SEKOL-589001 format. One record per residue: residue number from 1; residue in three letters; x, y, z of N, C-alpha, C in turn. Coordinates in steps of 0.05 Angstrom, whole numbers, plus 5000, padded with zeros to 4 digits. Example, Ala and Ser with C-alpha at 12.3 -4.5 7.8 and 13.67 -1.06 7.14 Angstrom:
2
- 1	ala	5264	4886	5156	5246	4910	5156	5264	4934	5156
- 2	ser	5257	4955	5142	5273	4979	5143	5258	5001	5157
***
This chain:
362
- 1	met	4015	3377	3300	4037	3364	3284	4047	3340	3299
- 2	thr	4048	3317	3285	4058	3292	3296	4088	3290	3289
- 3	asp	4104	3284	3310	4133	3281	3306	4140	3252	3311
- 4	leu	4146	3237	3290	4149	3208	3292	4175	3199	3280
- 5	phe	4186	3178	3292	4210	3166	3282	4205	3137	3275
- 6	ser	4214	3129	3252	4211	3101	3243	4233	3094	3224
- 7	lys	4232	3070	3214	4254	3062	3196	4242	3045	3174
- 8	cys	4250	3050	3149	4239	3036	3126	4252	3008	3124
- 9	pro	4236	2987	3122	4247	2960	3119	4264	2958	3094
- 10	arg	4284	2941	3094	4302	2938	3071	4288	2928	3046
- 11	asn	4266	2913	3050	4253	2902	3026	4232	2921	3014
- 12	met	4232	2946	3023	4213	2966	3013	4228	2989	3000
- 13	ser	4217	2999	2978	4229	3023	2966	4222	3048	2983
- 14	asn	4236	3070	2978	4230	3094	2993	4202	3104	2987
- 15	ser	4193	3102	2962	4165	3111	2956	4144	3093	2969
- 16	gln	4149	3067	2971	4131	3049	2984	4130	3056	3014
- 17	cys	4153	3062	3025	4154	3069	3054	4139	3095	3059
- 18	leu	4142	3114	3041	4128	3140	3044	4098	3135	3043
- 19	his	4089	3119	3024	4061	3113	3020	4050	3101	3046
- 20	glu	4063	3081	3056	4054	3068	3081	4054	3087	3104
- 21	trp	4074	3104	3106	4076	3123	3128	4053	3143	3126
- 22	val	4047	3153	3102	4025	3172	3099	3999	3159	3107
- 23	glu	3994	3135	3098	3969	3121	3105	3965	3119	3135
- 24	lys	3987	3114	3149	3986	3110	3177	3981	3136	3192
- 25	phe	3990	3159	3182	3989	3183	3197	3973	3206	3184
- 26	leu	3954	3198	3166	3936	3218	3156	3919	3229	3179
- 27	pro	3916	3256	3181	3900	3267	3203	3871	3259	3200
- 28	asp	3857	3259	3223	3829	3251	3223	3811	3270	3206
- 29	ser	3821	3295	3203	3805	3315	3189	3807	3311	3158
- 30	val	3823	3292	3149	3827	3288	3121	3814	3261	3113
- 31	ser	3800	3261	3090	3787	3237	3081	3795	3230	3052
- 32	thr	3791	3205	3045	3795	3197	3017	3773	3177	3010
- 33	ser	3761	3180	2986	3739	3163	2978	3747	3139	2963
- 34	glu	3773	3137	2957	3784	3114	2942	3812	3108	2952
- 35	lys	3825	3090	2939	3852	3082	2947	3871	3106	2947
- 36	leu	3886	3108	2968	3905	3131	2971	3926	3130	2948
- 37	leu	3928	3152	2934	3948	3155	2913	3967	3178	2919
- 38	leu	3992	3175	2911	4012	3196	2914	4021	3204	2886
- 39	gln	4013	3227	2877	4020	3236	2849	4045	3253	2850
- 40	pro	4067	3244	2837	4092	3260	2837	4088	3288	2826
- 41	leu	4101	3307	2838	4101	3335	2828	4129	3343	2822
- 42	asn	4132	3364	2805	4158	3374	2799	4171	3384	2824
- 43	gly	4197	3378	2827	4211	3387	2851	4225	3413	2847
- 44	asp	4245	3419	2865	4260	3443	2864	4289	3437	2860
- 45	ala	4306	3456	2867	4335	3452	2862	4348	3433	2882
- 46	gly	4333	3425	2903	4345	3408	2923	4340	3378	2918
- 47	phe	4341	3363	2939	4337	3334	2937	4309	3325	2946
- 48	arg	4292	3344	2951	4265	3337	2959	4248	3327	2936
- 49	his	4230	3308	2943	4210	3299	2923	4182	3303	2935
- 50	tyr	4164	3313	2918	4137	3321	2928	4116	3304	2915
- 51	phe	4095	3298	2930	4073	3281	2920	4047	3293	2930
- 52	arg	4028	3297	2911	4001	3306	2919	3984	3282	2925
- 53	leu	3969	3283	2947	3951	3262	2955	3923	3267	2945
- 54	asn	3909	3245	2938	3881	3247	2928	3862	3247	2952
- 55	thr	3867	3265	2971	3851	3267	2995	3834	3292	2993
- 56	cys	3816	3294	3012	3800	3318	3014	3802	3329	3043
- 57	pro	3815	3353	3046	3829	3369	3025	3855	3355	3017
- 58	pro	3865	3363	2993	3891	3351	2984	3913	3359	3002
- 59	leu	3932	3340	3007	3956	3346	3022	3980	3340	3005
- 60	ile	4003	3348	3014	4029	3343	3001	4046	3325	3019
- 61	ala	4055	3303	3008	4075	3286	3022	4103	3293	3010
- 62	val	4122	3294	3027	4149	3302	3019	4169	3281	3029
- 63	ser	4187	3273	3010	4210	3257	3018	4234	3275	3016
- 64	ala	4246	3281	3038	4269	3299	3040	4292	3285	3054
- 65	pro	4310	3273	3040	4331	3257	3053	4346	3272	3074
- 66	pro	4346	3262	3099	4358	3278	3121	4388	3283	3117
- 67	glu	4401	3266	3101	4430	3271	3097	4435	3295	3078
- 68	his	4414	3303	3064	4416	3326	3045	4400	3350	3053
- 69	glu	4378	3346	3067	4359	3368	3073	4357	3373	3103
- 70	asn	4354	3399	3110	4353	3407	3138	4323	3408	3146
- 71	asn	4312	3384	3151	4284	3383	3159	4277	3395	3186
- 72	pro	4294	3392	3206	4288	3407	3231	4286	3437	3227
- 73	ser	4304	3448	3210	4302	3477	3205	4276	3484	3190
- 74	phe	4268	3467	3171	4243	3472	3157	4220	3473	3176
- 75	val	4219	3455	3195	4196	3454	3214	4197	3478	3232
- 76	ser	4221	3484	3243	4222	3506	3263	4217	3533	3249
- 77	val	4226	3537	3225	4221	3563	3211	4192	3565	3203
- 78	ala	4181	3542	3194	4152	3543	3186	4135	3551	3210
- 79	leu	4141	3540	3233	4125	3546	3257	4129	3576	3265
- 80	leu	4154	3585	3263	4160	3613	3270	4145	3632	3252
- 81	leu	4145	3627	3226	4131	3644	3207	4101	3643	3210
- 82	arg	4090	3619	3214	4061	3617	3218	4052	3631	3243
- 83	gln	4068	3630	3264	4061	3644	3288	4060	3674	3284
- 84	asn	4073	3684	3263	4074	3712	3258	4058	3720	3233
- 85	gly	4039	3703	3226	4019	3710	3205	4028	3706	3177
- 86	ile	4051	3693	3172	4059	3687	3144	4049	3660	3137
- 87	his	4038	3657	3113	4025	3632	3105	4046	3613	3093
- 88	thr	4057	3596	3111	4073	3574	3103	4056	3548	3105
- 89	pro	4064	3526	3093	4047	3502	3094	4045	3492	3123
- 90	met	4020	3486	3131	4017	3473	3157	4029	3445	3157
- 91	ile	4043	3438	3178	4056	3412	3180	4039	3394	3197
- 92	tyr	4030	3372	3185	4012	3353	3199	4028	3330	3212
- 93	ala	4050	3322	3200	4066	3301	3211	4094	3302	3200
- 94	val	4114	3293	3215	4142	3293	3206	4156	3269	3218
- 95	asp	4173	3257	3202	4190	3235	3211	4219	3243	3204
- 96	tyr	4234	3253	3224	4260	3263	3219	4280	3242	3209
- 97	gln	4277	3217	3219	4296	3196	3213	4294	3189	3183
- 98	gln	4270	3186	3173	4267	3179	3145	4266	3203	3126
- 99	gly	4260	3227	3138	4258	3251	3121	4231	3253	3107
- 100	phe	4210	3245	3121	4183	3246	3110	4168	3269	3124
- 101	leu	4152	3284	3108	4135	3305	3119	4107	3304	3106
- 102	leu	4087	3311	3120	4060	3313	3110	4051	3341	3114
- 103	leu	4045	3355	3091	4041	3384	3092	4014	3392	3080
- 104	glu	4006	3416	3087	3984	3429	3074	3991	3434	3044
- 105	asp	3972	3430	3027	3975	3435	2998	3967	3464	2992
- 106	leu	3986	3480	2983	3981	3508	2977	3972	3512	2948
- 107	gly	3967	3490	2933	3956	3493	2906	3977	3493	2884
- 108	asp	3968	3502	2861	3985	3501	2837	3992	3529	2826
- 109	glu	3983	3550	2839	3986	3577	2828	4013	3589	2836
- 110	leu	4035	3579	2824	4061	3592	2828	4059	3621	2818
- 111	leu	4074	3639	2831	4074	3667	2823	4085	3671	2795
- 112	leu	4107	3657	2789	4121	3662	2764	4103	3662	2739
- 113	pro	4088	3641	2733	4072	3641	2708	4049	3661	2709
- 114	gln	4043	3672	2732	4021	3692	2733	4031	3721	2729
- 115	leu	4057	3724	2729	4068	3751	2726	4068	3761	2697
- 116	ser	4058	3785	2694	4058	3798	2667	4059	3828	2672
- 117	ala	4061	3844	2651	4061	3873	2654	4035	3882	2667
- 118	asp	4014	3867	2663	3988	3875	2674	3985	3868	2703
- 119	thr	3999	3847	2712	3995	3837	2740	4017	3844	2759
- 120	val	4040	3852	2748	4064	3854	2765	4061	3873	2789
- 121	asp	4047	3895	2785	4044	3915	2807	4029	3902	2830
- 122	val	4007	3889	2824	3990	3878	2845	4004	3855	2859
- 123	tyr	4016	3837	2843	4027	3813	2855	4053	3819	2870
- 124	tyr	4069	3838	2860	4093	3845	2874	4086	3860	2900
- 125	ala	4065	3876	2899	4056	3889	2924	4049	3868	2945
- 126	ala	4035	3847	2937	4028	3826	2956	4053	3811	2966
- 127	ala	4072	3806	2948	4097	3792	2956	4113	3810	2975
- 128	glu	4114	3836	2969	4129	3854	2987	4116	3856	3014
- 129	thr	4089	3855	3015	4076	3856	3041	4083	3831	3057
- 130	ala	4084	3807	3044	4092	3783	3057	4121	3785	3067
- 131	leu	4138	3797	3050	4166	3800	3058	4169	3819	3082
- 132	leu	4154	3840	3081	4156	3859	3104	4147	3845	3130
- 133	ser	4126	3828	3128	4117	3814	3152	4139	3795	3162
- 134	met	4153	3782	3143	4175	3764	3151	4197	3780	3165
- 135	gln	4204	3803	3153	4226	3819	3164	4220	3832	3191
- 136	lys	4194	3834	3197	4186	3844	3223	4187	3823	3245
- 137	val	4190	3798	3237	4190	3776	3257	4214	3780	3276
- 138	ser	4207	3778	3302	4228	3779	3322	4239	3751	3326
- 139	val	4263	3747	3316	4275	3720	3316	4288	3714	3344
- 140	pro	4278	3694	3358	4290	3688	3384	4320	3682	3381
- 141	ser	4335	3690	3401	4365	3687	3400	4372	3657	3396
- 142	gly	4390	3652	3377	4399	3625	3372	4381	3609	3354
- 143	thr	4358	3620	3345	4339	3604	3328	4350	3601	3300
- 144	leu	4362	3622	3289	4372	3621	3262	4402	3628	3262
- 145	pro	4417	3616	3244	4445	3624	3240	4447	3652	3229
- 146	ala	4470	3665	3233	4474	3691	3222	4486	3688	3193
- 147	phe	4477	3705	3176	4488	3707	3149	4514	3722	3151
- 148	asp	4534	3709	3162	4559	3723	3169	4579	3722	3145
- 149	arg	4602	3733	3150	4623	3735	3130	4628	3708	3117
- 150	gln	4631	3687	3133	4639	3661	3121	4616	3650	3103
- 151	arg	4591	3653	3112	4569	3643	3095	4567	3659	3069
- 152	leu	4571	3685	3070	4570	3701	3046	4593	3693	3027
- 153	leu	4617	3688	3038	4639	3680	3021	4635	3651	3010
- 154	asp	4624	3634	3027	4619	3606	3017	4600	3607	2993
- 155	glu	4580	3624	2994	4562	3626	2971	4577	3634	2946
- 156	met	4592	3655	2949	4606	3667	2925	4628	3649	2915
- 157	asn	4640	3633	2932	4662	3615	2923	4652	3594	2904
- 158	leu	4626	3590	2902	4616	3572	2881	4621	3583	2853
- 159	phe	4623	3609	2851	4627	3623	2825	4653	3614	2811
- 160	pro	4676	3618	2824	4701	3609	2810	4702	3579	2807
- 161	glu	4693	3564	2827	4697	3535	2826	4679	3522	2804
- 162	trp	4653	3529	2805	4634	3514	2788	4629	3528	2761
- 163	phe	4627	3555	2761	4621	3569	2737	4646	3573	2720
- 164	leu	4666	3586	2732	4689	3593	2716	4706	3569	2708
- 165	val	4713	3552	2728	4732	3530	2723	4717	3506	2711
- 166	lys	4697	3496	2725	4685	3471	2717	4666	3473	2693
- 167	leu	4651	3495	2691	4632	3498	2669	4646	3510	2644
- 168	leu	4659	3533	2648	4671	3547	2626	4699	3537	2619
- 169	gly	4712	3523	2638	4739	3512	2632	4761	3533	2633
- 170	ile	4757	3555	2647	4777	3576	2649	4799	3568	2669
- 171	asn	4823	3571	2661	4846	3564	2678	4853	3589	2695
- 172	leu	4844	3590	2719	4849	3614	2736	4877	3613	2749
- 173	gln	4890	3636	2748	4916	3640	2760	4913	3654	2787
- 174	ser	4934	3656	2801	4933	3669	2828	4923	3698	2826
- 175	ala	4931	3712	2805	4922	3740	2803	4892	3741	2798
- 176	asp	4882	3722	2784	4853	3721	2779	4838	3717	2806
- 177	tyr	4847	3697	2821	4835	3692	2847	4837	3717	2865
- 178	glu	4859	3730	2864	4863	3754	2881	4842	3776	2874
- 179	leu	4838	3780	2848	4818	3800	2839	4790	3791	2848
- 180	ile	4783	3766	2844	4756	3756	2851	4752	3758	2881
- 181	his	4772	3751	2897	4768	3752	2926	4767	3781	2936
- 182	asp	4780	3799	2922	4777	3828	2930	4749	3837	2925
- 183	val	4737	3830	2903	4709	3837	2897	4691	3824	2918
- 184	met	4695	3799	2924	4679	3785	2944	4680	3799	2971
- 185	asn	4703	3807	2979	4706	3821	3005	4691	3847	3006
- 186	gln	4691	3862	2984	4676	3887	2982	4646	3881	2985
- 187	leu	4637	3860	2972	4609	3853	2973	4600	3843	3001
- 188	val	4618	3830	3014	4613	3822	3042	4609	3846	3060
- 189	glu	4627	3866	3057	4625	3890	3073	4599	3904	3068
- 190	asn	4590	3905	3043	4564	3917	3036	4541	3903	3051
- 191	ala	4542	3876	3051	4521	3860	3064	4521	3864	3094
- 192	leu	4544	3864	3106	4546	3865	3135	4539	3893	3145
- 193	gly	4541	3914	3128	4536	3941	3136	4506	3949	3135
- 194	gln	4489	3930	3127	4461	3936	3125	4446	3928	3150
- 195	pro	4422	3938	3154	4405	3928	3176	4401	3898	3173
- 196	gln	4402	3883	3195	4401	3854	3195	4373	3845	3204
- 197	val	4360	3829	3188	4332	3820	3193	4330	3790	3186
- 198	phe	4306	3780	3189	4300	3753	3179	4304	3752	3149
- 199	val	4319	3732	3139	4324	3729	3111	4315	3701	3102
- 200	his	4296	3699	3084	4286	3674	3073	4308	3660	3058
- 201	arg	4323	3675	3042	4347	3666	3027	4341	3656	2999
- 202	asp	4316	3652	2992	4309	3644	2965	4281	3654	2958
- 203	phe	4277	3680	2963	4250	3692	2961	4246	3702	2932
- 204	his	4235	3685	2915	4230	3692	2887	4205	3678	2877
- 205	ser	4199	3683	2852	4173	3676	2841	4168	3646	2838
- 206	arg	4188	3629	2841	4184	3600	2841	4180	3589	2869
- 207	asn	4183	3605	2889	4178	3596	2916	4155	3611	2929
- 208	leu	4139	3625	2913	4116	3640	2924	4091	3630	2909
- 209	met	4070	3626	2925	4044	3616	2914	4023	3638	2917
- 210	leu	4005	3639	2897	3981	3656	2899	3959	3640	2911
- 211	leu	3949	3649	2934	3929	3634	2949	3901	3644	2948
- 212	gly	3897	3669	2939	3870	3680	2939	3868	3703	2920
- 213	gly	3844	3708	2909	3840	3730	2892	3847	3724	2863
- 214	gly	3835	3737	2845	3840	3732	2817	3860	3753	2806
- 215	glu	3862	3755	2780	3880	3774	2768	3873	3802	2775
- 216	asn	3893	3818	2782	3890	3846	2791	3874	3848	2817
- 217	asp	3872	3827	2832	3858	3828	2858	3879	3836	2879
- 218	glu	3875	3860	2890	3894	3870	2909	3894	3856	2936
- 219	asp	3875	3837	2939	3874	3822	2964	3888	3795	2961
- 220	ser	3902	3790	2939	3916	3765	2936	3935	3760	2959
- 221	glu	3933	3735	2969	3951	3727	2991	3974	3710	2980
- 222	ile	3997	3713	2992	4021	3699	2983	4027	3677	3002
- 223	gly	4031	3653	2991	4041	3630	3007	4071	3628	3002
- 224	val	4086	3621	3023	4115	3621	3022	4126	3593	3025
- 225	leu	4144	3584	3007	4156	3558	3007	4186	3560	3010
- 226	asp	4199	3537	3015	4228	3533	3012	4244	3552	3030
- 227	phe	4236	3554	3055	4248	3573	3074	4267	3560	3093
- 228	gln	4275	3535	3089	4290	3521	3109	4319	3531	3113
- 229	asp	4328	3546	3094	4356	3557	3096	4356	3586	3107
- 230	ala	4335	3593	3121	4332	3621	3132	4355	3627	3151
- 231	val	4362	3653	3151	4383	3663	3168	4375	3691	3177
- 232	thr	4390	3703	3194	4388	3732	3198	4410	3745	3182
- 233	gly	4403	3766	3166	4422	3778	3149	4412	3804	3137
- 234	pro	4424	3812	3115	4420	3839	3104	4391	3843	3093
- 235	ile	4381	3866	3098	4353	3872	3092	4347	3871	3062
- 236	thr	4367	3876	3044	4361	3876	3016	4364	3849	3002
- 237	tyr	4372	3828	3017	4378	3802	3004	4352	3791	2992
- 238	asp	4331	3788	3007	4306	3777	2996	4293	3796	2976
- 239	leu	4296	3822	2981	4284	3841	2963	4296	3839	2935
- 240	val	4322	3837	2933	4335	3835	2907	4329	3807	2895
- 241	ser	4325	3787	2911	4318	3761	2900	4291	3762	2887
- 242	leu	4273	3778	2898	4246	3782	2886	4247	3800	2861
- 243	leu	4259	3823	2864	4257	3843	2843	4276	3838	2820
- 244	arg	4299	3826	2825	4317	3817	2804	4318	3787	2803
- 245	asp	4294	3776	2799	4289	3748	2798	4305	3734	2776
- 246	cys	4317	3712	2781	4333	3698	2761	4317	3686	2739
- 247	tyr	4290	3686	2741	4273	3673	2722	4255	3693	2706
- 248	ile	4256	3719	2714	4241	3739	2699	4253	3766	2705
- 249	arg	4252	3783	2684	4266	3809	2687	4246	3832	2682
- 250	trp	4250	3854	2697	4234	3878	2694	4253	3902	2689
- 251	pro	4242	3923	2677	4259	3946	2671	4274	3957	2695
- 252	gly	4299	3966	2691	4316	3975	2713	4304	3997	2730
- 253	asp	4292	4017	2717	4281	4039	2732	4257	4030	2749
- 254	tyr	4242	4012	2739	4219	4001	2753	4228	3987	2779
- 255	val	4249	3970	2775	4260	3955	2798	4271	3974	2819
- 256	ser	4286	3994	2811	4298	4013	2830	4276	4028	2846
- 257	gln	4255	4036	2832	4233	4050	2846	4219	4032	2866
- 258	arg	4215	4007	2859	4203	3988	2878	4221	3984	2902
- 259	ala	4247	3982	2897	4266	3977	2919	4266	4001	2938
- 260	leu	4266	4025	2928	4265	4049	2945	4239	4050	2960
- 261	ser	4216	4045	2947	4190	4045	2960	4189	4025	2983
- 262	tyr	4200	4001	2977	4199	3981	2998	4216	3989	3022
- 263	tyr	4240	3999	3017	4257	4007	3040	4243	4029	3057
- 264	his	4230	4047	3044	4216	4068	3059	4194	4056	3076
- 265	arg	4181	4035	3066	4161	4021	3082	4174	4009	3107
- 266	ala	4198	3997	3103	4213	3985	3125	4220	4006	3146
- 267	val	4227	4030	3137	4234	4052	3155	4209	4059	3172
- 268	ala	4186	4059	3158	4161	4067	3171	4153	4048	3193
- 269	val	4160	4022	3190	4153	4003	3212	4177	3997	3230
- 270	glu	4197	4014	3227	4220	4014	3245	4236	3989	3246
- 271	ile	4239	3976	3222	4258	3954	3221	4283	3962	3205
- 272	ala	4284	3987	3196	4308	3998	3183	4310	4028	3189
- 273	pro	4335	4038	3191	4339	4066	3196	4336	4082	3170
- 274	pro	4329	4107	3172	4328	4124	3147	4357	4129	3137
- 275	val	4360	4124	3111	4386	4130	3098	4379	4143	3071
- 276	ser	4399	4153	3057	4394	4165	3031	4385	4145	3010
- 277	asp	4371	4154	2989	4364	4136	2968	4389	4125	2954
- 278	lys	4410	4141	2953	4435	4131	2941	4446	4107	2956
- 279	gln	4445	4109	2983	4454	4087	2999	4437	4062	2996
- 280	ile	4410	4066	2995	4392	4043	2991	4398	4029	2966
- 281	leu	4402	4044	2944	4407	4031	2918	4434	4018	2917
- 282	arg	4453	4029	2931	4480	4016	2932	4477	3990	2947
- 283	trp	4465	3990	2970	4461	3965	2984	4447	3945	2967
- 284	phe	4426	3953	2953	4409	3936	2937	4425	3925	2913
- 285	asp	4438	3942	2899	4453	3934	2875	4476	3914	2882
- 286	leu	4491	3921	2902	4514	3904	2909	4505	3878	2922
- 287	met	4482	3879	2936	4471	3854	2946	4463	3836	2923
- 288	gly	4451	3848	2902	4444	3833	2878	4469	3822	2865
- 289	leu	4491	3837	2864	4515	3827	2852	4525	3802	2868
- 290	gln	4525	3804	2894	4533	3781	2910	4516	3757	2904
- 291	arg	4489	3761	2903	4471	3738	2899	4474	3726	2871
- 292	his	4478	3743	2851	4479	3732	2824	4506	3719	2818
- 293	ile	4527	3729	2831	4553	3714	2829	4549	3686	2841
- 294	lys	4536	3685	2864	4530	3659	2876	4514	3641	2857
- 295	val	4493	3652	2846	4475	3637	2829	4488	3625	2805
- 296	leu	4507	3640	2793	4522	3629	2770	4536	3603	2778
- 297	gly	4546	3603	2803	4559	3578	2812	4539	3556	2818
- 298	ile	4516	3564	2831	4496	3544	2839	4484	3531	2814
- 299	phe	4476	3547	2794	4463	3536	2770	4483	3517	2755
- 300	ser	4508	3525	2755	4529	3508	2743	4531	3481	2758
- 301	arg	4531	3483	2784	4534	3458	2800	4509	3441	2797
- 302	leu	4485	3453	2795	4461	3437	2792	4462	3421	2766
- 303	tyr	4475	3432	2745	4478	3417	2720	4501	3396	2723
- 304	leu	4524	3405	2731	4547	3387	2730	4547	3365	2751
- 305	arg	4538	3372	2775	4538	3352	2797	4512	3337	2800
- 306	asp	4490	3352	2796	4464	3340	2802	4447	3332	2778
- 307	gly	4458	3337	2754	4445	3328	2730	4419	3343	2724
- 308	lys	4418	3369	2729	4395	3385	2724	4401	3407	2704
- 309	pro	4400	3400	2678	4409	3419	2657	4390	3443	2653
- 310	gly	4366	3441	2663	4347	3463	2658	4356	3490	2668
- 311	tyr	4372	3490	2689	4381	3515	2700	4401	3530	2682
- 312	leu	4413	3515	2663	4432	3528	2644	4418	3550	2628
- 313	asn	4392	3545	2622	4377	3564	2606	4374	3591	2619
- 314	asp	4377	3592	2646	4374	3617	2661	4400	3631	2665
- 315	leu	4422	3619	2657	4449	3632	2661	4451	3659	2647
- 316	pro	4442	3661	2621	4446	3687	2608	4433	3711	2623
- 317	leu	4410	3707	2634	4397	3729	2650	4413	3735	2674
- 318	val	4424	3715	2688	4440	3720	2712	4466	3734	2704
- 319	ile	4477	3727	2681	4501	3741	2672	4494	3771	2666
- 320	arg	4471	3775	2654	4463	3803	2648	4460	3819	2674
- 321	tyr	4446	3808	2694	4444	3821	2719	4472	3828	2730
- 322	thr	4490	3809	2730	4517	3813	2741	4531	3836	2728
- 323	leu	4530	3837	2702	4544	3859	2687	4530	3886	2691
- 324	glu	4504	3886	2691	4489	3911	2695	4494	3922	2723
- 325	gln	4496	3905	2743	4500	3915	2771	4528	3925	2775
- 326	leu	4547	3918	2759	4574	3929	2760	4576	3957	2749
- 327	glu	4559	3963	2729	4562	3987	2713	4562	4013	2729
- 328	pro	4545	4017	2749	4545	4043	2762	4567	4048	2782
- 329	tyr	4585	4028	2787	4604	4030	2809	4632	4027	2798
- 330	pro	4646	4050	2795	4673	4049	2783	4693	4033	2799
- 331	glu	4688	4029	2825	4707	4013	2840	4708	3984	2831
- 332	phe	4689	3976	2814	4689	3948	2804	4697	3948	2774
- 333	asp	4708	3970	2764	4716	3971	2735	4736	3949	2728
- 334	lys	4755	3944	2746	4776	3925	2740	4764	3897	2737
- 335	phe	4745	3891	2755	4731	3865	2753	4714	3863	2728
- 336	lys	4700	3885	2721	4684	3886	2697	4701	3882	2672
- 337	asp	4725	3895	2671	4743	3891	2649	4753	3863	2647
- 338	trp	4759	3851	2670	4769	3824	2671	4747	3804	2660
- 339	leu	4722	3808	2668	4701	3792	2657	4699	3794	2627
- 340	ala	4702	3819	2617	4701	3823	2588	4723	3809	2573
- 341	leu	4747	3808	2586	4770	3796	2574	4771	3766	2576
- 342	arg	4765	3756	2600	4770	3727	2606	4745	3710	2605
- 343	val	4722	3722	2610	4697	3705	2613	4678	3708	2589
- 344	leu	4672	3732	2581	4652	3735	2560	4660	3721	2534
- 345	pro	4685	3720	2526	4692	3706	2501	4687	3676	2503
- 346	glu	4685	3665	2527	4681	3636	2530	4651	3628	2528
- 347	leu	4634	3648	2531	4605	3641	2533	4594	3630	2506
- 348	pro	4601	3642	2483	4589	3632	2458	4597	3603	2452
- 349	lys	4617	3592	2466	4625	3565	2461	4607	3545	2475
- 350	gln	4589	3555	2492	4571	3538	2508	4545	3532	2493
- 351	asp	4536	3507	2494	4511	3500	2481	4487	3516	2490
- 352	trp	4488	3524	2516	4464	3538	2527	4464	3568	2521
- 353	phe	4485	3578	2509	4488	3607	2506	4468	3619	2487
- 354	phe	4458	3642	2495	4446	3661	2477	4453	3689	2487
- 355	pro	4452	3710	2470	4463	3736	2478	4451	3746	2505
- 356	trp	4469	3750	2524	4460	3759	2550	4448	3787	2549
- 357	glu	4456	3803	2529	4446	3831	2528	4416	3832	2525
- 358	thr	4403	3812	2515	4374	3812	2512	4360	3791	2530
- 359	ala	4375	3778	2547	4364	3757	2564	4343	3769	2582
- 360	gly	4320	3756	2583	4298	3766	2600	4280	3787	2588
- 361	asp	4287	3797	2565	4269	3817	2552	4243	3804	2545
- 362	ile	4221	3818	2551	4194	3808	2545	4185	3817	2518
***
């Protein structure tokens, strides 16, 4: 991996600068039979822009503005995971000052469009194996931040600010904030009480690639993307991100059984202590509630602040998850009733709304 610092001249655009940088630092093992081209690819929820190169083998060039993206963390986590057998993109060159990276191309086979009732068992088994390998990683002290109380609260505070107030236009009073913060504190205690492991923090079907094997091939390998926000934190965080994916939904009983099976695998490799199935599902459900409350805020912010309206279409499913995860736990009845009174009546007024009760049904 080449670590280089440079500066783009004022008379050049960022894309021109990236093109010139890539030309200069293509590895010797990569060839191109014609003029180097950078084909733009669809990005993610961040500020990164991706380009596929017409090289052999193909590589990916990334422009990740350093004022917005944590490129040093991306590099250090990628190296840590690769050293432990997880397939993250190989990094050929990086320029921290400009925010340029040259990466291995993991292909086009995102997990999400490949998932169906026929493939879910095989592909989720492969994803869970990759997750277990990540959670077994021994993280050197000081390498990753802790997913502590403040970080958990910061995530959830996006919910009242961006979803309730700015998107739905609800006028929150002090009693409303008190109820919301009480729920948040309970969810924080649930997270902190779990075994603490490596947490990818966005482990779902849009950040996982299929690298080998065809449909129903039990040897399919999973490539892992978008790991730069990794922390050490609760063992169920990534698991619920995968099994209660914001972009696809599976039957509740199926999800619960997969969650229990996974936890028992974690016990077998000694990264988690044995606990009752009831405790596992409580950890899992309330971790999902924490994550989906956060996501309601993030998707709203992506639309309102960053001009990315596509995420609004996924809000009904996230709302469904939120309400379903409240149902088994009577200690959250007051919050559930408050949502029914103050929030649900506002949803049909939104252009993106469709009935949450059927969101995600296949």
